[in-house]
N, C-alpha and C positions, 0 to 999 in steps of 0.2 A: 523267443523272438528277439534277435539282436538288432539293436538300432544302428542304421547306417550312419547316424550322427556321430558315433564314436569310432568309426573306422579310420579316421584321420584326425590329427590334432585340431582342436577348435574350442569354441566356447560351450560351456555347459551352464546355461542360464537357468533361472528358476522355471520359466515356462517350458524349457526343453526337458527338464527332469519331469515336470508334470505330464508333458506329452508322452514321454517314454513310458511312465508308469501307467498311463491310460491304455496302452496297447498290450499290456501283459496280463495273462491270467495265471493264477496259482492253483495247483491241484492240492487241496488241503489234506488229502489222504496220503500225500507223499511229502508233507512239509518238512519232515526230519530227515529226508534222504540227503546224502552228501552232495555238495555243490558241484556237480559234474560239469556244469556250464561255466563255472568261474575260472577264467583263463589265468588270472594273476592271483596267487594265493594270499599275498600280503604277509607271509610268515616273517619276513624281515622286520615288519613294523612292531612285532611283539617285544623285541629287545630294546626298549627305550632306556635312556639313562635313568629315568625315575624308577622304572621297573627293576633295573639292575641294582639300584640303591635300596630296594625293599619297600618303596612307597606304593600304596594303592593308587589307582587312577582317582583323580580328584572327584569324579562324579559319585563315587561311593561315599565320600565324606559329605558331599552336598546332600545326597539322598538321606543319609542317616541324620545329619544335623537338621534337616527339614522335618524329621519325624515320620518320614515315609517308611523307613525300616524300623521294626519294633523288636524287642527281645523275644526270642522264641519263634521268630518268623523264618521263612525260607526264601532265599533269593536265588535266581538263576542268572548266571553271568554268561551270556551268549557271545561267543567269540572272545572269551576271556584270556586266551593265550596259555602259555606254559608256566607262568609264574603263579605263586600262591599268596601274593601280597594282599589282595583283596580278601581272600579267604581267611587269612590270619587277622586282618583288621576287623572283619565282621565277627569272627569267632570270639574275639575279646569283648564283643558287645552282645553276645548270645544270639547272633544271627547266623544261620547256616547258609553257606554260599556254595552252590554247585556250578562248576564250570563246564560249559559245553563248547567245544571248539574242534571242528573236523580237521583242521590243519595242524593243531598243536597238541591234541590229545588222542589216545588210542581209540579204536572202534569200540572195544569193550567198555572203556570208561564212558564214552559218549552215550552208548546204548543204556548203560546203567543210569545216567543222569536223565535221559529221556523217560525211562520207565518210572522215575521218581517224580517227574514234574508235569508230564503231559496230561491233558484232558481234565481240567487244569488244576495244578496243585501247588503253584508257587504264589507267594504273597506279593513279591516284587520281581521285576526283571531289569537287569542292567545290560545295555548294549553299548559298550564304550568304544568310540572311535572305530566302528566297524562299517557302517553304511558308507562312509566317505572313502573307504579304500576298495569298494566293490564297483567294478566297471559295469557289469551287466545288470540291467534293471530287474530282470526276473530273479536274480540271486539276491538283490537287495530286498525285494518283496518277500522272498522265502524267509529271510531272517526276521522280517517284521511279522510274518505269519507264525513263525516259531514262538515269538514273544506272545502273540495272540493266543496260541494254543496252550502256553504254559501258565499264564497269569490268571488268577481267580477273578471273578466278576467285579469284586471290590478292590482289586489290586492296582498297582501303578507300575508303569514301564518308563524307564529313562533311556532315551536314545541320545547319548552324548556324541556330538559331532566335532571332529577336528576340521576346522574350516580352511586350514592351510593359508594360502595367499588371499583367500576370499574373492579371487578374481573371476571365478567361474570358468577358468581355463584349466582343463585337466592336465596332469603330468604323469609320465611313466618313467621310472628309472629302476634298472635291475628288476628285482621281483617285487616292486612296489607300485601301487597305483594311488593317485590322490585326485579326487574330484575338484578340490579347491572351491567348493560351493558353500554358501551360507547355510546355517542350520534350517532356516525357514524354507529352503529349497526342497527339503525332504518331507515337509508337513503333509503335502497331498498324498504321498505314498503311504504314510502312517495312517492317514484318515481312511484308507481303504479297509482297515482292520479294526479301527477304534473310533468310537463316537465322540470322545472328548479329547481333543489334542491341542496343546498349547506349546508355544515356543518361548523359552525363558533363557535368554543368553545363548549358549551353545547347546542347550538341552532341548530336545523335543520330548515333552512329557505326555504320555498317553494313558487314558483311563477308559473304562467302559468298553471292554473288548466285544466285538461283534461275534455272535455265535455262528 
């Protein structure tokens, strides 16, 4: 169900995101299907200057430094792009990082990742700067549902949000979309799949996945 709110430029305030999320249902049996309804892929957002320089997204550092990721554990990087920066960073700390990305990885690669982490077998999940570049609420919820399906009952999910201008006014340019919404705007969507959700800076941290 696509929202008419996003058919023309305008504001995407916190209550608008909540209203959109409330109108969408997710078929959990098809949670790992490719995002056929996602009009703007966001592929261009993969090649940031930091990624090109070899640095992992800072959320991986935050999660590791917070003790959330432990040696010998498995992390799923949903929407992790084509770079291996985070994988190398975590490998040096004895954490296995598996990247799932329907736009930047092959079908074979993604299917292998799903076979290793779904139902659920991941200790942690990182979703870095992904929700904020997805226009369609049903596709945002599908990503959150993927994290729910992958993380163990005692695991932790970090949804890192790039807030852009923080204005709540979305922007589109070339093959990129940006909601420009505060991290707290996504909390209600995450709460549809997790019982313990907190917003800490630009991170929406979720625990206790709902079965």
